[in-house]
C-alpha positions in Angstrom: 119.4 -120.4 49.2 122.9 -121.1 49.0 125.4 -118.8 49.7 126.2 -116.4 46.9 128.8 -114.4 46.0 126.7 -111.3 45.9 125.8 -112.0 49.5 129.6 -110.3 50.7 131.2 -108.2 53.6 129.7 -105.3 51.7 126.1 -106.5 52.2 122.6 -103.5 51.6 122.8 -100.9 55.1 119.3 -101.2 54.5 118.9 -105.0 55.2 121.3 -104.4 58.1 119.5 -101.3 59.7 115.9 -103.4 58.7 117.4 -106.9 60.7 118.0 -104.3 63.8 114.6 -102.5 63.8 113.0 -106.2 63.7 111.8 -106.2 60.3 113.4 -108.2 57.7 110.9 -109.9 55.9 111.5 -114.2 55.9 113.4 -114.1 52.8 115.6 -111.0 54.0 116.0 -113.1 57.3 117.1 -116.3 55.2 119.3 -114.1 53.1 120.9 -111.8 56.4 121.4 -115.5 58.2 123.7 -117.5 55.5 125.8 -113.9 54.7 126.5 -113.9 58.8 126.6 -117.1 59.5 129.3 -117.2 56.5 132.6 -116.1 57.9 133.5 -114.6 61.7 134.5 -111.1 59.4 130.8 -110.8 58.6 129.5 -111.2 62.6 132.2 -108.6 63.5 130.9 -106.6 61.0 127.5 -106.7 62.0 128.4 -105.7 65.3 129.6 -102.6 64.1 127.1 -101.9 62.5 125.0 -102.3 65.7 127.1 -100.5 68.0 127.0 -97.3 65.2 122.4 -97.8 65.1 122.6 -97.6 69.0 124.4 -94.9 69.7 122.4 -91.0 70.7 122.3 -90.6 66.3 120.2 -93.8 66.0 118.4 -94.5 69.1 114.9 -96.5 67.3 112.2 -94.5 69.3 113.5 -91.5 68.0 114.5 -93.4 64.1 112.2 -90.5 62.3 114.3 -87.3 63.7 117.1 -89.4 63.3 116.7 -89.7 59.6 115.5 -86.1 59.4 119.0 -85.0 61.0 121.2 -86.6 59.1 119.0 -85.7 55.9 120.0 -82.0 56.8 123.2 -82.5 57.0 124.3 -83.9 54.3 122.3 -82.3 51.7 121.4 -78.7 54.0 118.7 -77.6 51.4 115.2 -77.3 51.2 113.5 -80.7 50.7 110.7 -82.9 50.8 110.4 -85.3 53.6 110.6 -88.6 51.7 111.5 -91.4 54.2 113.8 -93.7 51.4 115.6 -90.9 51.2 115.9 -89.9 55.1 117.0 -93.9 55.3 119.6 -93.5 52.6 120.7 -90.8 54.4 121.8 -92.6 57.4 123.0 -95.5 55.5 125.6 -93.7 53.9 126.1 -91.5 57.2 126.9 -95.7 58.9 128.6 -96.2 55.8 130.9 -92.9 55.5 131.1 -93.2 59.6 132.6 -96.9 60.2 136.4 -96.5 61.0 137.3 -100.5 60.1 135.1 -100.2 56.9 137.7 -99.3 54.6 140.5 -101.3 56.3 138.8 -104.3 56.4 136.7 -104.5 53.2 139.8 -104.6 50.2 140.4 -107.7 49.9 143.8 -108.6 48.1 147.4 -107.6 49.9 149.8 -104.7 48.2 153.2 -103.4 48.3 153.5 -99.9 48.3 157.1 -98.5 47.6 157.4 -94.7 46.9 160.0 -91.8 46.4 159.4 -88.2 47.5 157.1 -86.6 45.3 158.0 -83.5 43.4 156.5 -80.0 44.7 152.8 -79.3 43.4 152.7 -75.9 40.8 150.2 -74.1 41.5 147.1 -74.8 40.1 143.3 -73.8 40.6 139.9 -73.7 39.2 139.6 -72.1 35.9 137.1 -69.2 35.6 135.9 -67.6 32.3 133.3 -65.0 32.7 130.9 -63.6 29.9 133.5 -61.4 29.0 135.9 -63.6 27.9 138.1 -63.0 31.2 140.3 -65.4 33.0 140.5 -66.1 36.4 142.6 -69.1 38.1 141.0 -69.4 41.1 144.0 -71.2 43.0 144.1 -71.2 47.0 143.4 -68.5 48.8 142.1 -66.4 46.1 139.0 -64.3 46.6 137.5 -62.4 43.3 134.1 -60.5 43.6 133.0 -60.0 39.5 130.3 -57.7 38.3 127.6 -60.6 39.1 129.7 -62.9 40.6 132.1 -64.2 44.0 134.0 -66.7 43.8 137.4 -68.2 45.4 139.2 -71.7 45.2 136.4 -73.7 46.5 132.8 -71.7 45.0 131.8 -69.6 42.6 128.4 -67.8 43.8 126.3 -65.9 40.8 123.8 -62.9 42.1 120.9 -62.6 39.6 121.9 -59.0 37.4 119.6 -55.6 37.8 117.5 -54.3 35.9 119.5 -52.2 34.2 121.8 -55.4 33.4 119.2 -57.3 32.0 118.3 -55.2 29.4 122.5 -54.8 28.6 122.4 -58.5 28.2 119.2 -59.1 26.4 120.2 -56.5 24.0 124.0 -59.0 23.0 122.2 -62.0 23.6 123.0 -65.3 26.1 126.6 -65.5 26.8 128.4 -68.1 28.6 130.3 -68.8 31.6 132.8 -71.8 31.6 134.3 -73.4 34.7 137.4 -76.1 34.1 138.0 -78.0 37.5 141.4 -79.7 37.0 142.2 -83.2 38.3 143.0 -83.3 42.3 140.2 -80.5 43.0 136.3 -80.1 43.6 134.5 -77.6 43.3 130.7 -76.3 43.7 128.7 -72.8 42.0 125.1 -71.7 43.0 124.0 -70.4 39.8 121.9 -67.1 39.1 118.2 -69.0 40.3 119.3 -70.8 43.2 120.2 -73.9 42.1 123.4 -75.9 43.1 125.7 -77.5 41.6 129.2 -79.9 42.6 131.8 -80.2 40.4 134.2 -83.4 40.9 137.8 -83.2 39.7 138.5 -83.6 36.0 134.9 -81.5 34.7 134.1 -78.8 32.6 130.9 -76.8 32.7 129.0 -73.9 31.1 126.4 -72.0 31.9 124.6 -68.3 32.0 124.8 -65.6 34.0 121.1 -65.1 34.3 118.2 -67.0 33.2 115.9 -64.4 33.1 114.2 -63.8 29.4 115.0 -67.3 28.4 112.6 -70.0 27.6 114.4 -72.5 29.9 117.6 -72.7 32.0 120.2 -74.6 30.5 123.5 -75.6 31.1 126.2 -77.6 29.2 129.0 -80.6 30.9 131.5 -80.7 28.5 133.0 -83.9 30.4 133.3 -85.0 34.3 131.1 -85.2 37.2 128.4 -82.8 38.6 125.8 -83.5 41.0 122.5 -81.3 41.1 120.3 -79.5 43.5 117.7 -77.8 40.7 115.1 -74.8 42.1 111.6 -76.0 40.8 109.8 -74.6 37.9 107.4 -73.0 39.6 110.2 -71.0 41.3 111.1 -69.9 38.1 108.4 -68.9 36.3 107.6 -72.0 34.8 110.9 -72.5 33.1 112.3 -76.0 32.6 116.1 -76.9 34.0 118.1 -78.7 31.2 121.3 -80.1 31.1 122.8 -81.1 27.6 126.2 -83.2 27.1 127.1 -85.4 24.8 124.7 -87.5 23.1 122.1 -86.7 25.9 119.8 -84.5 27.6 118.5 -84.0 30.5 115.2 -82.3 31.3 114.3 -81.6 34.7 111.6 -80.0 36.6 113.0 -79.5 40.1 115.2 -82.6 41.6 118.3 -83.9 42.6 120.7 -85.9 39.9 123.7 -86.9 39.3 125.5 -87.0 35.9 128.8 -89.1 35.0 130.3 -87.9 31.9 134.1 -88.6 31.9 135.8 -89.8 28.6 137.0 -92.9 29.9 133.7 -94.0 31.3 131.7 -96.7 28.4 128.8 -94.3 28.6 127.2 -91.1 29.8 124.9 -92.3 33.2 122.5 -89.7 34.8 121.1 -91.0 38.5 118.1 -89.9 39.9 118.4 -89.1 43.6 114.8 -87.6 44.3 112.3 -85.9 42.1 112.0 -86.7 38.0 113.7 -86.3 34.8 113.2 -87.4 31.2 116.5 -88.2 28.8 116.5 -87.6 25.4 119.0 -89.3 23.1 118.2 -88.6 19.3 115.1 -90.1 19.3 115.0 -92.3 22.1 113.7 -90.7 25.8 113.0 -92.5 29.3 112.4 -90.8 32.4 113.8 -91.8 35.3 112.2 -92.2 39.1 114.1 -92.0 42.4 116.9 -95.1 42.8 116.9 -95.2 38.7 120.2 -94.8 36.8 120.0 -94.1 33.2 122.8 -95.1 30.5 123.1 -93.7 27.1 126.1 -95.1 24.6 125.2 -95.1 20.7 124.3 -98.9 21.1 122.3 -98.8 24.5 119.7 -96.7 26.2 119.1 -98.2 29.1 117.5 -97.9 33.0 118.8 -100.0 36.0 117.8 -99.6 40.1 120.9 -98.8 41.8 122.3 -97.7 45.3 122.1 -93.7 44.8 124.3 -92.8 47.8 127.1 -95.0 47.0 126.8 -92.9 43.7 127.0 -89.6 45.2 129.7 -90.4 47.7 131.7 -88.7 46.2 130.3 -85.4 47.2 131.1 -85.9 50.8 134.4 -86.5 49.6 134.3 -90.8 49.8 134.3 -93.2 47.0 132.6 -96.7 48.1 133.1 -99.1 45.3 132.0 -102.7 45.4 133.6 -105.1 43.5 134.6 -102.6 41.0 137.9 -103.4 38.8 140.7 -102.3 40.0 140.9 -100.1 36.3 138.2 -97.8 37.8 139.1 -97.6 41.3 142.7 -96.1 39.7 141.1 -94.0 37.4 139.2 -92.3 40.7 142.5 -92.3 42.4 144.5 -90.6 39.3 141.6 -87.7 39.4 141.8 -87.1 42.8 145.3 -86.2 43.3 146.0 -85.7 39.9 148.5 -88.2 38.6 149.1 -91.1 36.5 148.3 -94.8 36.3 150.2 -97.4 34.6 149.4 -100.6 34.8 152.6 -103.5 34.2 150.0 -106.4 33.3 146.5 -106.0 31.8 145.2 -108.5 33.8 145.7 -106.4 36.8 143.1 -103.8 35.7 140.8 -106.4 36.3 141.3 -107.3 40.0 138.0 -107.0 42.2 137.7 -104.7 45.2 135.1 -103.5 47.4 135.8 -100.4 50.0 135.3 -97.0 50.8 138.3 -94.5 50.4 138.2 -91.0 51.7 139.3 -88.4 49.5 141.2 -86.5 52.6 144.1 -89.4 53.0 147.5 -88.8 51.6 147.9 -90.5 48.8 150.4 -92.8 50.2 147.9 -93.8 53.2 145.2 -94.4 50.7 147.5 -97.0 48.5 148.7 -98.3 52.0 144.5 -99.5 52.4 145.3 -101.9 50.1 148.0 -104.0 51.6 145.6 -106.7 53.0 146.2 -108.2 49.6 148.1 -110.6 48.1 147.8 -109.9 44.5 149.9 -106.8 43.6 152.0 -103.8 44.6 152.1 -100.4 43.7 155.4 -98.1 42.8 155.2 -94.0 43.7 156.7 -92.0 42.0 156.7 -88.6 41.7 153.3 -88.0 39.9 152.8 -91.5 38.4 151.7 -94.8 40.4 153.0 -97.9 38.6 151.0 -101.1 39.4 152.4 -104.6 38.9 151.9 -108.3 39.6 153.1 -109.3 42.8 155.8 -111.6 41.8 
């Protein structure tokens, strides 16, 4: 097999791990050898992965235990011990822990000029409770309501007392709404113990209690959310339903990601663990772990994906492989609450590989791109201008 652009510096980590564990098939060994011999950069990168593999967390004799420790650290909740999930978690830790990754994965040079940014306005997550009262959860805020506790990073719902349940039943279901602005991420523990991580620029609605309802139902108006759902067996057989534009997701107890940003081509649902049923109009399909659905007015399809790349945002990372600069800058815009303008349409289609860290300053993040030779950025207050090199 001749060297192919698909086999680039972003080779799947599970292939590298299998190589280090001497478990490659003959075809995988040939693919690895062509990738390894293609450039010195690939060989240097493999050595970095090898060093990580051989440290105390990745000793081969204790591989299963290492997977378990990593899995618990990434998602510290009760789970079935799926070997594929543990391996994927280890892959993600490697991906996020190699320092040179973000420096050497970018493929073009960028000049960055910046001017001092204006002082940020006070902002925070907006909570509209079931009574219509609004709380702005800015930095340092802490609020305790009759059925919830909240601060600038999270909201925890508590199941209502019996007396409160009767009062709620008499007035019908009322919803709470959380609006997460650009530049902030947030988490929610629902009344049934299910956990939801919300990415920047996301709006979600949910009831204070699921008791007495046919299903446990929430709605994503827009944005991105990662769910870890308690099982139906723990909730008197209630299914968990996620509704959003053009589709409904039926859940029995699982972990999955929903991307419903309006600028995206359609709605994507990525299944990490368990099983979900996607319904759109008269069409429906079931996902298995490692699959992602795409729903648009014209499309209703499924593909296999690297799920850990899709949920890396929950760890404050953005992993991209041959992604257009336009999509990368959309993520940066949401993370840092900035507007991005392209000087020329062709700049939108530049492709990059890499990993970005949300903890970096915007100026530092833009500096990562200086290994390229195709564009420059001008940062002026809350606006980034992307320009051609010449």
